[in-house]
PDB file of N, CA, C, O and CB in Angstrom:
ATOM      1  N   MET A   1     -57.839  17.295 -27.592  1.00  0.00           N
ATOM      2  CA  MET A   1     -56.449  17.655 -27.383  1.00  0.00           C
ATOM      3  C   MET A   1     -55.850  18.057 -28.729  1.00  0.00           C
ATOM      4  O   MET A   1     -55.907  17.285 -29.686  1.00  0.00           O
ATOM      5  CB  MET A   1     -55.653  16.479 -26.737  1.00  0.00           C
ATOM      6  N   ASP A   2     -55.294  19.218 -28.807  1.00  0.00           N
ATOM      7  CA  ASP A   2     -54.689  19.663 -30.061  1.00  0.00           C
ATOM      8  C   ASP A   2     -53.174  19.479 -30.023  1.00  0.00           C
ATOM      9  O   ASP A   2     -52.604  19.030 -29.028  1.00  0.00           O
ATOM     10  CB  ASP A   2     -55.040  21.138 -30.335  1.00  0.00           C
ATOM     11  N   PHE A   3     -52.555  19.833 -31.120  1.00  0.00           N
ATOM     12  CA  PHE A   3     -51.115  19.632 -31.262  1.00  0.00           C
ATOM     13  C   PHE A   3     -50.327  20.428 -30.229  1.00  0.00           C
ATOM     14  O   PHE A   3     -49.306  19.948 -29.737  1.00  0.00           O
ATOM     15  CB  PHE A   3     -50.668  20.019 -32.661  1.00  0.00           C
ATOM     16  N   GLY A   4     -50.771  21.613 -29.897  1.00  0.00           N
ATOM     17  CA  GLY A   4     -50.073  22.445 -28.919  1.00  0.00           C
ATOM     18  C   GLY A   4     -50.015  21.798 -27.550  1.00  0.00           C
ATOM     19  O   GLY A   4     -48.991  21.884 -26.872  1.00  0.00           O
ATOM     20  N   GLU A   5     -51.085  21.155 -27.132  1.00  0.00           N
ATOM     21  CA  GLU A   5     -51.094  20.473 -25.838  1.00  0.00           C
ATOM     22  C   GLU A   5     -50.175  19.263 -25.830  1.00  0.00           C
ATOM     23  O   GLU A   5     -49.477  19.005 -24.850  1.00  0.00           O
ATOM     24  CB  GLU A   5     -52.506  20.047 -25.478  1.00  0.00           C
ATOM     25  N   VAL A   6     -50.183  18.526 -26.929  1.00  0.00           N
ATOM     26  CA  VAL A   6     -49.292  17.359 -27.032  1.00  0.00           C
ATOM     27  C   VAL A   6     -47.834  17.820 -27.020  1.00  0.00           C
ATOM     28  O   VAL A   6     -46.999  17.222 -26.342  1.00  0.00           O
ATOM     29  CB  VAL A   6     -49.594  16.541 -28.329  1.00  0.00           C
ATOM     30  N   TYR A   7     -47.532  18.870 -27.758  1.00  0.00           N
ATOM     31  CA  TYR A   7     -46.173  19.410 -27.790  1.00  0.00           C
ATOM     32  C   TYR A   7     -45.741  19.859 -26.396  1.00  0.00           C
ATOM     33  O   TYR A   7     -44.633  19.560 -25.952  1.00  0.00           O
ATOM     34  CB  TYR A   7     -46.080  20.586 -28.782  1.00  0.00           C
ATOM     35  N   HIS A   8     -46.625  20.576 -25.715  1.00  0.00           N
ATOM     36  CA  HIS A   8     -46.325  21.044 -24.368  1.00  0.00           C
ATOM     37  C   HIS A   8     -46.059  19.867 -23.430  1.00  0.00           C
ATOM     38  O   HIS A   8     -45.115  19.908 -22.641  1.00  0.00           O
ATOM     39  CB  HIS A   8     -47.479  21.902 -23.832  1.00  0.00           C
ATOM     40  N   PHE A   9     -46.872  18.834 -23.508  1.00  0.00           N
ATOM     41  CA  PHE A   9     -46.675  17.670 -22.645  1.00  0.00           C
ATOM     42  C   PHE A   9     -45.342  16.987 -22.927  1.00  0.00           C
ATOM     43  O   PHE A   9     -44.590  16.683 -22.001  1.00  0.00           O
ATOM     44  CB  PHE A   9     -47.820  16.676 -22.828  1.00  0.00           C
ATOM     45  N   LEU A  10     -45.047  16.745 -24.207  1.00  0.00           N
ATOM     46  CA  LEU A  10     -43.846  15.974 -24.557  1.00  0.00           C
ATOM     47  C   LEU A  10     -42.543  16.720 -24.301  1.00  0.00           C
ATOM     48  O   LEU A  10     -41.552  16.111 -23.899  1.00  0.00           O
ATOM     49  CB  LEU A  10     -43.906  15.579 -26.003  1.00  0.00           C
ATOM     50  N   PHE A  11     -42.531  18.025 -24.526  1.00  0.00           N
ATOM     51  CA  PHE A  11     -41.265  18.746 -24.484  1.00  0.00           C
ATOM     52  C   PHE A  11     -41.120  19.723 -23.321  1.00  0.00           C
ATOM     53  O   PHE A  11     -40.039  20.278 -23.122  1.00  0.00           O
ATOM     54  CB  PHE A  11     -41.089  19.483 -25.750  1.00  0.00           C
ATOM     55  N   GLU A  12     -42.175  19.944 -22.553  1.00  0.00           N
ATOM     56  CA  GLU A  12     -42.086  20.932 -21.486  1.00  0.00           C
ATOM     57  C   GLU A  12     -42.465  20.393 -20.114  1.00  0.00           C
ATOM     58  O   GLU A  12     -42.507  21.160 -19.152  1.00  0.00           O
ATOM     59  CB  GLU A  12     -42.957  22.092 -21.813  1.00  0.00           C
ATOM     60  N   THR A  13     -42.742  19.102 -19.993  1.00  0.00           N
ATOM     61  CA  THR A  13     -43.032  18.510 -18.685  1.00  0.00           C
ATOM     62  C   THR A  13     -42.080  17.339 -18.453  1.00  0.00           C
ATOM     63  O   THR A  13     -41.613  16.705 -19.400  1.00  0.00           O
ATOM     64  CB  THR A  13     -44.525  18.041 -18.595  1.00  0.00           C
ATOM     65  N   PHE A  14     -41.803  17.065 -17.194  1.00  0.00           N
ATOM     66  CA  PHE A  14     -40.911  15.955 -16.861  1.00  0.00           C
ATOM     67  C   PHE A  14     -41.497  14.611 -17.291  1.00  0.00           C
ATOM     68  O   PHE A  14     -40.764  13.735 -17.749  1.00  0.00           O
ATOM     69  CB  PHE A  14     -40.627  15.941 -15.361  1.00  0.00           C
ATOM     70  N   ALA A  15     -42.805  14.443 -17.148  1.00  0.00           N
ATOM     71  CA  ALA A  15     -43.440  13.192 -17.557  1.00  0.00           C
ATOM     72  C   ALA A  15     -43.327  12.993 -19.065  1.00  0.00           C
ATOM     73  O   ALA A  15     -43.076  11.878 -19.523  1.00  0.00           O
ATOM     74  CB  ALA A  15     -44.915  13.174 -17.129  1.00  0.00           C
ATOM     75  N   GLY A  16     -43.507  14.045 -19.831  1.00  0.00           N
ATOM     76  CA  GLY A  16     -43.392  13.945 -21.286  1.00  0.00           C
ATOM     77  C   GLY A  16     -41.987  13.636 -21.731  1.00  0.00           C
ATOM     78  O   GLY A  16     -41.780  12.813 -22.623  1.00  0.00           O
ATOM     79  N   ILE A  17     -41.007  14.294 -21.114  1.00  0.00           N
ATOM     80  CA  ILE A  17     -39.608  14.021 -21.444  1.00  0.00           C
ATOM     81  C   ILE A  17     -39.253  12.588 -21.060  1.00  0.00           C
ATOM     82  O   ILE A  17     -38.514  11.916 -21.780  1.00  0.00           O
ATOM     83  CB  ILE A  17     -38.668  15.022 -20.728  1.00  0.00           C
ATOM     84  N   GLY A  18     -39.769  12.125 -19.943  1.00  0.00           N
ATOM     85  CA  GLY A  18     -39.557  10.735 -19.548  1.00  0.00           C
ATOM     86  C   GLY A  18     -40.144   9.768 -20.567  1.00  0.00           C
ATOM     87  O   GLY A  18     -39.543   8.737 -20.868  1.00  0.00           O
ATOM     88  N   CYS A  19     -41.313  10.099 -21.095  1.00  0.00           N
ATOM     89  CA  CYS A  19     -41.919   9.265 -22.144  1.00  0.00           C
ATOM     90  C   CYS A  19     -41.037   9.226 -23.381  1.00  0.00           C
ATOM     91  O   CYS A  19     -40.828   8.160 -23.961  1.00  0.00           O
ATOM     92  CB  CYS A  19     -43.317   9.789 -22.512  1.00  0.00           C
ATOM     93  N   LEU A  20     -40.517  10.375 -23.791  1.00  0.00           N
ATOM     94  CA  LEU A  20     -39.648  10.420 -24.964  1.00  0.00           C
ATOM     95  C   LEU A  20     -38.379   9.604 -24.752  1.00  0.00           C
ATOM     96  O   LEU A  20     -37.953   8.875 -25.648  1.00  0.00           O
ATOM     97  CB  LEU A  20     -39.288  11.861 -25.298  1.00  0.00           C
ATOM     98  N   VAL A  21     -37.781   9.722 -23.584  1.00  0.00           N
ATOM     99  CA  VAL A  21     -36.573   8.946 -23.282  1.00  0.00           C
ATOM    100  C   VAL A  21     -36.892   7.452 -23.272  1.00  0.00           C
ATOM    101  O   VAL A  21     -36.135   6.651 -23.820  1.00  0.00           O
ATOM    102  CB  VAL A  21     -35.972   9.376 -21.920  1.00  0.00           C
ATOM    103  N   GLY A  22     -38.006   7.080 -22.650  1.00  0.00           N
ATOM    104  CA  GLY A  22     -38.408   5.674 -22.618  1.00  0.00           C
ATOM    105  C   GLY A  22     -38.666   5.118 -24.003  1.00  0.00           C
ATOM    106  O   GLY A  22     -38.249   4.002 -24.310  1.00  0.00           O
ATOM    107  N   ILE A  23     -39.346   5.877 -24.839  1.00  0.00           N
ATOM    108  CA  ILE A  23     -39.614   5.437 -26.207  1.00  0.00           C
ATOM    109  C   ILE A  23     -38.304   5.288 -26.976  1.00  0.00           C
ATOM    110  O   ILE A  23     -38.140   4.339 -27.742  1.00  0.00           O
ATOM    111  CB  ILE A  23     -40.553   6.433 -26.928  1.00  0.00           C
ATOM    112  N   GLY A  24     -37.377   6.213 -26.777  1.00  0.00           N
ATOM    113  CA  GLY A  24     -36.072   6.119 -27.429  1.00  0.00           C
ATOM    114  C   GLY A  24     -35.303   4.873 -27.012  1.00  0.00           C
ATOM    115  O   GLY A  24     -34.682   4.212 -27.844  1.00  0.00           O
ATOM    116  N   LEU A  25     -35.346   4.554 -25.720  1.00  0.00           N
ATOM    117  CA  LEU A  25     -34.676   3.346 -25.231  1.00  0.00           C
ATOM    118  C   LEU A  25     -35.294   2.086 -25.809  1.00  0.00           C
ATOM    119  O   LEU A  25     -34.576   1.175 -26.222  1.00  0.00           O
ATOM    120  CB  LEU A  25     -34.727   3.291 -23.713  1.00  0.00           C
ATOM    121  N   VAL A  26     -36.604   2.025 -25.843  1.00  0.00           N
ATOM    122  CA  VAL A  26     -37.290   0.847 -26.382  1.00  0.00           C
ATOM    123  C   VAL A  26     -36.956   0.664 -27.860  1.00  0.00           C
ATOM    124  O   VAL A  26     -36.677  -0.453 -28.295  1.00  0.00           O
ATOM    125  CB  VAL A  26     -38.817   0.971 -26.192  1.00  0.00           C
ATOM    126  N   ILE A  27     -36.982   1.742 -28.633  1.00  0.00           N
ATOM    127  CA  ILE A  27     -36.651   1.651 -30.055  1.00  0.00           C
ATOM    128  C   ILE A  27     -35.202   1.210 -30.251  1.00  0.00           C
ATOM    129  O   ILE A  27     -34.912   0.416 -31.145  1.00  0.00           O
ATOM    130  CB  ILE A  27     -36.892   3.001 -30.750  1.00  0.00           C
ATOM    131  N   SER A  28     -34.293   1.717 -29.424  1.00  0.00           N
ATOM    132  CA  SER A  28     -32.882   1.327 -29.515  1.00  0.00           C
ATOM    133  C   SER A  28     -32.686  -0.148 -29.204  1.00  0.00           C
ATOM    134  O   SER A  28     -31.930  -0.833 -29.892  1.00  0.00           O
ATOM    135  CB  SER A  28     -32.036   2.169 -28.567  1.00  0.00           C
ATOM    136  N   ILE A  29     -33.355  -0.638 -28.179  1.00  0.00           N
ATOM    137  CA  ILE A  29     -33.245  -2.048 -27.807  1.00  0.00           C
ATOM    138  C   ILE A  29     -33.803  -2.939 -28.904  1.00  0.00           C
ATOM    139  O   ILE A  29     -33.208  -3.969 -29.225  1.00  0.00           O
ATOM    140  CB  ILE A  29     -33.977  -2.316 -26.487  1.00  0.00           C
ATOM    141  N   ILE A  30     -34.934  -2.561 -29.483  1.00  0.00           N
ATOM    142  CA  ILE A  30     -35.515  -3.350 -30.573  1.00  0.00           C
ATOM    143  C   ILE A  30     -34.571  -3.379 -31.767  1.00  0.00           C
ATOM    144  O   ILE A  30     -34.387  -4.432 -32.377  1.00  0.00           O
ATOM    145  CB  ILE A  30     -36.886  -2.777 -30.990  1.00  0.00           C
ATOM    146  N   ALA A  31     -33.967  -2.239 -32.113  1.00  0.00           N
ATOM    147  CA  ALA A  31     -33.021  -2.195 -33.229  1.00  0.00           C
ATOM    148  C   ALA A  31     -31.805  -3.076 -32.956  1.00  0.00           C
ATOM    149  O   ALA A  31     -31.330  -3.768 -33.856  1.00  0.00           O
ATOM    150  CB  ALA A  31     -32.576  -0.753 -33.495  1.00  0.00           C
ATOM    151  N   CYS A  32     -31.301  -3.057 -31.730  1.00  0.00           N
ATOM    152  CA  CYS A  32     -30.147  -3.892 -31.364  1.00  0.00           C
ATOM    153  C   CYS A  32     -30.477  -5.375 -31.466  1.00  0.00           C
ATOM    154  O   CYS A  32     -29.658  -6.160 -31.945  1.00  0.00           O
ATOM    155  CB  CYS A  32     -29.678  -3.561 -29.943  1.00  0.00           C
ATOM    156  N   ILE A  33     -31.652  -5.761 -31.026  1.00  0.00           N
ATOM    157  CA  ILE A  33     -32.068  -7.163 -31.091  1.00  0.00           C
ATOM    158  C   ILE A  33     -32.174  -7.616 -32.542  1.00  0.00           C
ATOM    159  O   ILE A  33     -31.721  -8.707 -32.890  1.00  0.00           O
ATOM    160  CB  ILE A  33     -33.416  -7.367 -30.366  1.00  0.00           C
ATOM    161  N   ILE A  34     -32.771  -6.782 -33.386  1.00  0.00           N
ATOM    162  CA  ILE A  34     -32.911  -7.137 -34.798  1.00  0.00           C
ATOM    163  C   ILE A  34     -31.545  -7.283 -35.456  1.00  0.00           C
ATOM    164  O   ILE A  34     -31.318  -8.242 -36.194  1.00  0.00           O
ATOM    165  CB  ILE A  34     -33.744  -6.083 -35.538  1.00  0.00           C
ATOM    166  N   MET A  35     -30.629  -6.345 -35.203  1.00  0.00           N
ATOM    167  CA  MET A  35     -29.298  -6.429 -35.795  1.00  0.00           C
ATOM    168  C   MET A  35     -28.529  -7.641 -35.285  1.00  0.00           C
ATOM    169  O   MET A  35     -27.826  -8.294 -36.057  1.00  0.00           O
ATOM    170  CB  MET A  35     -28.516  -5.161 -35.505  1.00  0.00           C
ATOM    171  N   GLU A  36     -28.651  -7.951 -34.000  1.00  0.00           N
ATOM    172  CA  GLU A  36     -27.971  -9.120 -33.433  1.00  0.00           C
ATOM    173  C   GLU A  36     -28.484 -10.412 -34.059  1.00  0.00           C
ATOM    174  O   GLU A  36     -27.693 -11.296 -34.387  1.00  0.00           O
ATOM    175  CB  GLU A  36     -28.160  -9.163 -31.911  1.00  0.00           C
ATOM    176  N   ARG A  37     -29.794 -10.529 -34.226  1.00  0.00           N
ATOM    177  CA  ARG A  37     -30.361 -11.746 -34.829  1.00  0.00           C
ATOM    178  C   ARG A  37     -29.908 -11.899 -36.271  1.00  0.00           C
ATOM    179  O   ARG A  37     -29.592 -13.008 -36.703  1.00  0.00           O
ATOM    180  CB  ARG A  37     -31.897 -11.720 -34.765  1.00  0.00           C
ATOM    181  N   ARG A  38     -29.870 -10.796 -37.028  1.00  0.00           N
ATOM    182  CA  ARG A  38     -29.414 -10.869 -38.422  1.00  0.00           C
ATOM    183  C   ARG A  38     -27.949 -11.275 -38.489  1.00  0.00           C
ATOM    184  O   ARG A  38     -27.570 -12.072 -39.347  1.00  0.00           O
ATOM    185  CB  ARG A  38     -29.620  -9.518 -39.132  1.00  0.00           C
ATOM    186  N   THR A  39     -27.124 -10.742 -37.599  1.00  0.00           N
ATOM    187  CA  THR A  39     -25.703 -11.082 -37.590  1.00  0.00           C
ATOM    188  C   THR A  39     -25.499 -12.544 -37.229  1.00  0.00           C
ATOM    189  O   THR A  39     -24.697 -13.233 -37.860  1.00  0.00           O
ATOM    190  CB  THR A  39     -24.943 -10.186 -36.611  1.00  0.00           C
ATOM    191  N   ARG A  40     -26.219 -13.024 -36.219  1.00  0.00           N
ATOM    192  CA  ARG A  40     -26.081 -14.438 -35.838  1.00  0.00           C
ATOM    193  C   ARG A  40     -26.535 -15.357 -36.962  1.00  0.00           C
ATOM    194  O   ARG A  40     -25.934 -16.410 -37.181  1.00  0.00           O
ATOM    195  CB  ARG A  40     -26.887 -14.735 -34.566  1.00  0.00           C
ATOM    196  N   LYS A  41     -27.578 -14.978 -37.672  1.00  0.00           N
ATOM    197  CA  LYS A  41     -28.066 -15.798 -38.783  1.00  0.00           C
ATOM    198  C   LYS A  41     -27.044 -15.814 -39.917  1.00  0.00           C
ATOM    199  O   LYS A  41     -26.812 -16.854 -40.534  1.00  0.00           O
ATOM    200  CB  LYS A  41     -29.427 -15.272 -39.293  1.00  0.00           C
ATOM    201  N   ARG A  42     -26.438 -14.669 -40.190  1.00  0.00           N
ATOM    202  CA  ARG A  42     -25.478 -14.562 -41.285  1.00  0.00           C
ATOM    203  C   ARG A  42     -24.221 -15.384 -41.004  1.00  0.00           C
ATOM    204  O   ARG A  42     -23.676 -16.000 -41.919  1.00  0.00           O
ATOM    205  CB  ARG A  42     -25.106 -13.098 -41.522  1.00  0.00           C
ATOM    206  N   PHE A  43     -23.752 -15.404 -39.762  1.00  0.00           N
ATOM    207  CA  PHE A  43     -22.505 -16.086 -39.420  1.00  0.00           C
ATOM    208  C   PHE A  43     -22.727 -17.380 -38.646  1.00  0.00           C
ATOM    209  O   PHE A  43     -21.843 -17.803 -37.902  1.00  0.00           O
ATOM    210  CB  PHE A  43     -21.625 -15.168 -38.615  1.00  0.00           C
ATOM    211  N   ALA A  44     -23.869 -18.009 -38.798  1.00  0.00           N
ATOM    212  CA  ALA A  44     -24.192 -19.215 -38.030  1.00  0.00           C
ATOM    213  C   ALA A  44     -23.274 -20.382 -38.379  1.00  0.00           C
ATOM    214  O   ALA A  44     -22.863 -21.121 -37.484  1.00  0.00           O
ATOM    215  CB  ALA A  44     -25.639 -19.615 -38.271  1.00  0.00           C
ATOM    216  N   ASN A  45     -22.948 -20.562 -39.630  1.00  0.00           N
ATOM    217  CA  ASN A  45     -22.156 -21.724 -40.055  1.00  0.00           C
ATOM    218  C   ASN A  45     -20.693 -21.392 -40.290  1.00  0.00           C
ATOM    219  O   ASN A  45     -19.967 -22.180 -40.895  1.00  0.00           O
ATOM    220  CB  ASN A  45     -22.739 -22.310 -41.313  1.00  0.00           C
ATOM    221  N   ARG A  46     -20.259 -20.248 -39.823  1.00  0.00           N
ATOM    222  CA  ARG A  46     -18.879 -19.822 -40.028  1.00  0.00           C
ATOM    223  C   ARG A  46     -17.980 -20.455 -38.978  1.00  0.00           C
ATOM    224  O   ARG A  46     -18.283 -20.436 -37.785  1.00  0.00           O
ATOM    225  CB  ARG A  46     -18.766 -18.286 -39.978  1.00  0.00           C
ATOM    226  N   GLU A  47     -16.862 -21.021 -39.446  1.00  0.00           N
ATOM    227  CA  GLU A  47     -15.902 -21.612 -38.514  1.00  0.00           C
ATOM    228  C   GLU A  47     -14.986 -20.522 -37.962  1.00  0.00           C
ATOM    229  O   GLU A  47     -14.645 -19.569 -38.662  1.00  0.00           O
ATOM    230  CB  GLU A  47     -15.070 -22.725 -39.207  1.00  0.00           C
ATOM    231  N   ALA A  48     -14.599 -20.675 -36.714  1.00  0.00           N
ATOM    232  CA  ALA A  48     -13.724 -19.693 -36.063  1.00  0.00           C
ATOM    233  C   ALA A  48     -12.303 -19.807 -36.617  1.00  0.00           C
ATOM    234  O   ALA A  48     -11.792 -20.907 -36.827  1.00  0.00           O
ATOM    235  CB  ALA A  48     -13.721 -19.895 -34.524  1.00  0.00           C
ATOM    236  N   GLY A  49     -11.681 -18.666 -36.848  1.00  0.00           N
ATOM    237  CA  GLY A  49     -10.308 -18.634 -37.341  1.00  0.00           C
ATOM    238  C   GLY A  49      -9.343 -18.253 -36.233  1.00  0.00           C
ATOM    239  O   GLY A  49      -9.737 -18.056 -35.084  1.00  0.00           O
ATOM    240  N   GLU A  50      -8.076 -18.154 -36.597  1.00  0.00           N
ATOM    241  CA  GLU A  50      -7.055 -17.810 -35.608  1.00  0.00           C
ATOM    242  C   GLU A  50      -7.201 -16.375 -35.109  1.00  0.00           C
ATOM    243  O   GLU A  50      -6.887 -16.086 -33.954  1.00  0.00           O
ATOM    244  CB  GLU A  50      -5.668 -18.009 -36.199  1.00  0.00           C
ATOM    245  N   ASP A  51      -7.672 -15.480 -35.964  1.00  0.00           N
ATOM    246  CA  ASP A  51      -7.786 -14.070 -35.604  1.00  0.00           C
ATOM    247  C   ASP A  51      -9.059 -13.754 -34.838  1.00  0.00           C
ATOM    248  O   ASP A  51      -9.222 -12.629 -34.367  1.00  0.00           O
ATOM    249  CB  ASP A  51      -7.725 -13.223 -36.840  1.00  0.00           C
ATOM    250  N   ASP A  52      -9.964 -14.708 -34.700  1.00  0.00           N
ATOM    251  CA  ASP A  52     -11.208 -14.472 -33.966  1.00  0.00           C
ATOM    252  C   ASP A  52     -10.926 -14.433 -32.473  1.00  0.00           C
ATOM    253  O   ASP A  52     -10.064 -15.153 -31.969  1.00  0.00           O
ATOM    254  CB  ASP A  52     -12.257 -15.562 -34.290  1.00  0.00           C
ATOM    255  N   TRP A  53     -11.666 -13.583 -31.777  1.00  0.00           N
ATOM    256  CA  TRP A  53     -11.501 -13.457 -30.336  1.00  0.00           C
ATOM    257  C   TRP A  53     -12.867 -13.313 -29.702  1.00  0.00           C
ATOM    258  O   TRP A  53     -13.859 -13.048 -30.380  1.00  0.00           O
ATOM    259  CB  TRP A  53     -10.595 -12.254 -29.974  1.00  0.00           C
ATOM    260  N   SER A  54     -12.906 -13.493 -28.386  1.00  0.00           N
ATOM    261  CA  SER A  54     -14.157 -13.426 -27.656  1.00  0.00           C
ATOM    262  C   SER A  54     -13.929 -12.649 -26.366  1.00  0.00           C
ATOM    263  O   SER A  54     -12.836 -12.676 -25.799  1.00  0.00           O
ATOM    264  CB  SER A  54     -14.712 -14.846 -27.364  1.00  0.00           C
ATOM    265  N   PHE A  55     -14.950 -11.970 -25.916  1.00  0.00           N
ATOM    266  CA  PHE A  55     -14.879 -11.303 -24.622  1.00  0.00           C
ATOM    267  C   PHE A  55     -14.807 -12.314 -23.482  1.00  0.00           C
ATOM    268  O   PHE A  55     -14.246 -12.038 -22.422  1.00  0.00           O
ATOM    269  CB  PHE A  55     -16.083 -10.384 -24.433  1.00  0.00           C
ATOM    270  N   PHE A  56     -15.379 -13.474 -23.718  1.00  0.00           N
ATOM    271  CA  PHE A  56     -15.481 -14.488 -22.675  1.00  0.00           C
ATOM    272  C   PHE A  56     -14.572 -15.645 -23.033  1.00  0.00           C
ATOM    273  O   PHE A  56     -14.869 -16.415 -23.947  1.00  0.00           O
ATOM    274  CB  PHE A  56     -16.945 -14.969 -22.495  1.00  0.00           C
ATOM    275  N   ASP A  57     -13.464 -15.772 -22.318  1.00  0.00           N
ATOM    276  CA  ASP A  57     -12.520 -16.836 -22.592  1.00  0.00           C
ATOM    277  C   ASP A  57     -13.060 -18.208 -22.207  1.00  0.00           C
ATOM    278  O   ASP A  57     -12.588 -19.222 -22.722  1.00  0.00           O
ATOM    279  CB  ASP A  57     -11.233 -16.572 -21.865  1.00  0.00           C
ATOM    280  N   ASP A  58     -14.032 -18.255 -21.318  1.00  0.00           N
ATOM    281  CA  ASP A  58     -14.593 -19.531 -20.883  1.00  0.00           C
ATOM    282  C   ASP A  58     -15.283 -20.252 -22.037  1.00  0.00           C
ATOM    283  O   ASP A  58     -15.324 -21.482 -22.046  1.00  0.00           O
ATOM    284  CB  ASP A  58     -15.578 -19.315 -19.734  1.00  0.00           C
ATOM    285  N   ASP A  59     -15.818 -19.531 -22.996  1.00  0.00           N
ATOM    286  CA  ASP A  59     -16.495 -20.147 -24.126  1.00  0.00           C
ATOM    287  C   ASP A  59     -15.537 -21.014 -24.935  1.00  0.00           C
ATOM    288  O   ASP A  59     -15.902 -22.112 -25.356  1.00  0.00           O
ATOM    289  CB  ASP A  59     -17.117 -19.077 -25.017  1.00  0.00           C
ATOM    290  N   ASP A  60     -14.316 -20.534 -25.156  1.00  0.00           N
ATOM    291  CA  ASP A  60     -13.341 -21.286 -25.933  1.00  0.00           C
ATOM    292  C   ASP A  60     -12.919 -22.568 -25.224  1.00  0.00           C
ATOM    293  O   ASP A  60     -12.732 -23.602 -25.866  1.00  0.00           O
ATOM    294  CB  ASP A  60     -12.125 -20.427 -26.215  1.00  0.00           C
ATOM    295  N   GLU A  61     -12.772 -22.503 -23.927  1.00  0.00           N
ATOM    296  CA  GLU A  61     -12.350 -23.676 -23.173  1.00  0.00           C
ATOM    297  C   GLU A  61     -13.415 -24.757 -23.176  1.00  0.00           C
ATOM    298  O   GLU A  61     -13.092 -25.942 -23.251  1.00  0.00           O
ATOM    299  CB  GLU A  61     -12.011 -23.290 -21.751  1.00  0.00           C
ATOM    300  N   SER A  62     -14.689 -24.364 -23.094  1.00  0.00           N
ATOM    301  CA  SER A  62     -15.750 -25.362 -23.048  1.00  0.00           C
ATOM    302  C   SER A  62     -15.944 -26.041 -24.400  1.00  0.00           C
ATOM    303  O   SER A  62     -16.388 -27.188 -24.445  1.00  0.00           O
ATOM    304  CB  SER A  62     -17.054 -24.721 -22.598  1.00  0.00           C
ATOM    305  N   GLU A  63     -15.622 -25.365 -25.501  1.00  0.00           N
ATOM    306  CA  GLU A  63     -15.761 -25.966 -26.827  1.00  0.00           C
ATOM    307  C   GLU A  63     -14.643 -26.971 -27.111  1.00  0.00           C
ATOM    308  O   GLU A  63     -14.851 -27.926 -27.860  1.00  0.00           O
ATOM    309  CB  GLU A  63     -15.769 -24.876 -27.899  1.00  0.00           C
ATOM    310  N   GLU A  64     -13.463 -26.769 -26.525  1.00  0.00           N
ATOM    311  CA  GLU A  64     -12.343 -27.657 -26.779  1.00  0.00           C
ATOM    312  C   GLU A  64     -12.485 -28.967 -26.041  1.00  0.00           C
ATOM    313  O   GLU A  64     -11.949 -29.977 -26.497  1.00  0.00           O
ATOM    314  CB  GLU A  64     -11.055 -26.993 -26.395  1.00  0.00           C
ATOM    315  N   LYS A  65     -13.178 -28.995 -24.929  1.00  0.00           N
ATOM    316  CA  LYS A  65     -13.261 -30.211 -24.116  1.00  0.00           C
ATOM    317  C   LYS A  65     -14.292 -31.167 -24.627  1.00  0.00           C
ATOM    318  O   LYS A  65     -14.481 -32.238 -24.049  1.00  0.00           O
ATOM    319  CB  LYS A  65     -13.567 -29.871 -22.695  1.00  0.00           C
TER     320      LYS A  65
END
């Protein structure tokens, strides 16, 4: 298989385009996981301030009780 066949498969067939999209999604998810873990590690011992907010209000209520 030469480069021309690989190029044709990846960019000119539905299966190849699907592979490229799938690979892009997997790489994006891996990057997001790595960034999330680094952020959680960096702010693990940080106390919440008055200006901090959360998408989930239930989390704040369970910590106060």
